[in-house]
C-alpha positions, 0 to 999 in steps of 0.5 A: 604561454607564460602558466596561468599560475604566474601570469596572475601573479603578475598584478596584485589586486583583482578586477573586481570580486565577488558580489560588487555592484555598480550602477549601471542600470541607473541610468541607461547609457551608466551616465551622470546626470550633468553629461555634456558634450560641447559641438560644432558651431557650423563654421567649424562644421562645414570645415571640417566636411569641406577641408575633407572632401574639397580637397586637391583632387577629389570628387564631391557631389552638389547633394554632397556639398547640400549634407553638409551644410544642411548637416551643420545648420542642423547643430547649430542650436545645440552649439555650446558655443556663441560664435565668437568664442569657438577655438580652433587654434591657428584658424584666426577665431577668437575667444570673448576678449576677456578670456582672451586676455587672461589666457595670455597672461596663463599658458597659452602662447608657452611652451608646455616644457616651462611649466610641469614636473614631468617635462622638467625632466625631459632635458635630462633624458635622451629621446630616443630612450623613451621611442625604444618598448625596452621595460627599461624604457617603460621604468623611466615613462612611469617616473615622468608621471611623478608629480604630474598634474593632471586634469580628467574632464568629467569622472563618468560613472562609477564604474571607473573608480579605479582610474582615478585610484591606478593614477593615485600608485602612478604618482599622478596628481589628479583633479576632475571638473565635473558637475555639482551631483557627480560620485567622483566628488567624495574621491577628495576626502578619500584621498584619490585625488588632489582636487575636484572644480565643479562646474554646472553644465546645464547652460550650454552656452556658455559651458566652454567658456565657463570651464575655461574660466573655471580651471585658470580660477583654479590656481593649478598648472594644468600640464595635461587634460584628459578624459575617460568619458565619451561625451568629454572627449569632444571638450578636451581637445578643445579645451587642450587647445584653448591651455596649449596642451598636447592633445588630438585635433578637436577637427578629428574629435568632432568627425568621429563623434559625428557617424555621417562625418566618418562616413564621409572623410574615410570615402574621401580618404578611399576606405570602404564606407557602406551606402547610408544616407541621413535621415532629417524627418519622415519624408526622408524614408522613403529616399533612405529605403530606396538608396541604400536597401534591406536589412539596414541599421537605423542609428543617431548620427550622434550617440552611444553604448549601442542606444537607438541603433537597431536592425530594420527589414523593410520600409515599413519597419524603418517608419514604425523605427524612425518615430519610436526613435526620434519618441526617446530624442529628448534632452531632458532624458539624455543630453546627449540629444543637445548634438542633434536629433539625425539618425542615419540608415546605413546598409546592414553588414554580414560577417563578424564583429570585433574591436581593436584597441589602440594606442598612437603616439605622434601619429603614430599606432604602436598597439593594436589588440584585437577582440571578438564581439560575441552576436547581439540579441537582434534586433538590439545592439547591447553587447553580449561578451567578448573573448581576447585573444582573437580566435579569427584567423591570423592574416585576417586579424591583421587586415582588421588591424591595418583598416583600424590603423588606417582610419583613425590616421585618416580622421586625422589622430595622433595620441591616445587610447582608441576603441574601434568597433569593426566587421570581417564582411564577406567584402573585407574588413568594414567600420562600426565606429571610432570611440575616441576613448579607453573602451569601458566595462573590462576593455583596460583589464583585458588587454592588462591582464592578456598584453601587459600593457595599462591602457590608462597609464599608456593614454594619460603619457600621451597626455603629457606628451610623452612617446610611448611604445608599449611592449607586447609579449610574443604570446598571451599572459592569459586568455580573457573572456567576458559575459555580459547577461543581458535581462532575458524578459523585462520584470523585477529581480528577485534575488541578489544572490543567483551568481552564487553558482559561479563559484565551482568554476576555476577559471571564475575570476569575477561574478559582479550583478548589475541590477540588485535586488528589485530593480525593474529591468529590461528584455528584449519585447520592451526594448534594448536590454538591460545588462543584470550581470558581469562574469569574467572567466581567466585561463588558459585556452580560449575555446576551454573559456568559451566552452566552459563560460557557455555551461556557467551562463547556461546553467544560472537560474533566470532571478526576474518576476516577469510582468508578463507571465508569456515572456518568461524564457531563459538566458540568451546565449549566441552559440549560434554564431562565432567565435562559439561556431569557429570560423573553419566551419561558420560561413560568413554570409548575409543568412548566418548573421541574421540567424 
């Protein structure tokens, strides 16, 4: 392994500095108020489900057919597109006549290579050069980025600013399309991006057509459309199809966003799936509990950032939790619920949790990195931390990566960055969910620091149709550990200096406050706990980082005045489970997972 000092010297800037503040607690999902995602209509979803389940040789029950049709109908009221405006390239469905006429005179139907400075260089580059994982090939790929016009659909929360700054450094001309109140509007004046296209996201029924109109009205010929924001993934796939730009099939993106459809497609492809039951109303609770059993996981069919995910241990708890979750599904509080309010009851997986960060190019998984996820504070599933590289046995790591790759291909993905959440159970690898975009929080930095692979630039390359072959070193450049500190109880943050004691730790690279003094925070007694801080350690040895991180977090004062004095307690730290309890002594069982 290269030395710690040498590995740090490879990068000009740290991920962040002490005292940096991010607006994570302004919104439970760290989302702008205008965030919205277009969902499929009845015909599309029926084709999506039946197309995979009714393939030659497949067996599909009448109940499965009914579920697919009912699911599609349940989403119709939240559909962004009027039926005639649905786009599925090659499907025979059409745009509205006015938009179709504009596209005919725009880029649609033409070869992408006729327009982009990126593609104009391709005839002078031997294709085989771009399919190599050499420094020379990567230098060519980076040169091809310079001058490219890239549209980013929705900026996400302000913590994603680094993405746009890095694309500026690479010479990419970025335009952002987002709502009128997005923090990203200032990036034009700051000369970080080229332009900002403002769009009203509140009229759901016409959003897609208005987005295409706004893009065409901008006068910019875009070479790619992309996003780093979960709720925009499916819309971006449809925009790419409309503008004849590279991108993943929209059906694949829709399948990943709907956990029920994901499970059905995986089952069709012979991949392991959990017992699962779709719940639309109270009457479904009893048969759901009988079918799945307990303990179980209750989660929204659509969702993000672990919102609404809850472990239930009995039928009575299932009923109470269902009612509590349904009470929060208000479109005025979070527009993600326009996609639907169905929930899923799934069997609870034992075992240890991991993330696979993957990159695909032309249908092939060309990079897969495994990180260890730290145990959550049950019954909630808020993240508590991670480390990379993984400490899991090599053969099990290989199984998890292979399973994630098989899942991505089964769903129909071809290109880009993916964040796949998996567990290694007593029965082998199992899927939690697929996020068809780069992971949030520290994921980009963890992969860059540890393996030297920049998920931002690799993702944009694929959006431009450039083949990628990330070069992964034989040994990690550095080891990386992150703690996402959960509020131990509900109350008010009283101090803004409580992380200063971390300065004594040589491996502490970042300390960031996620809740300012005066902020109200939620603890586990009242709901999914809020993050109050992020801490990152780096060093040459993962085990040493974990030991030091545990000591550091447990030594911190709790700067929160409780709403209820009897709720006061110390920090939660998951040192009872993997990776703090190593596989050699960690029995993978339901009992250990429940401790």
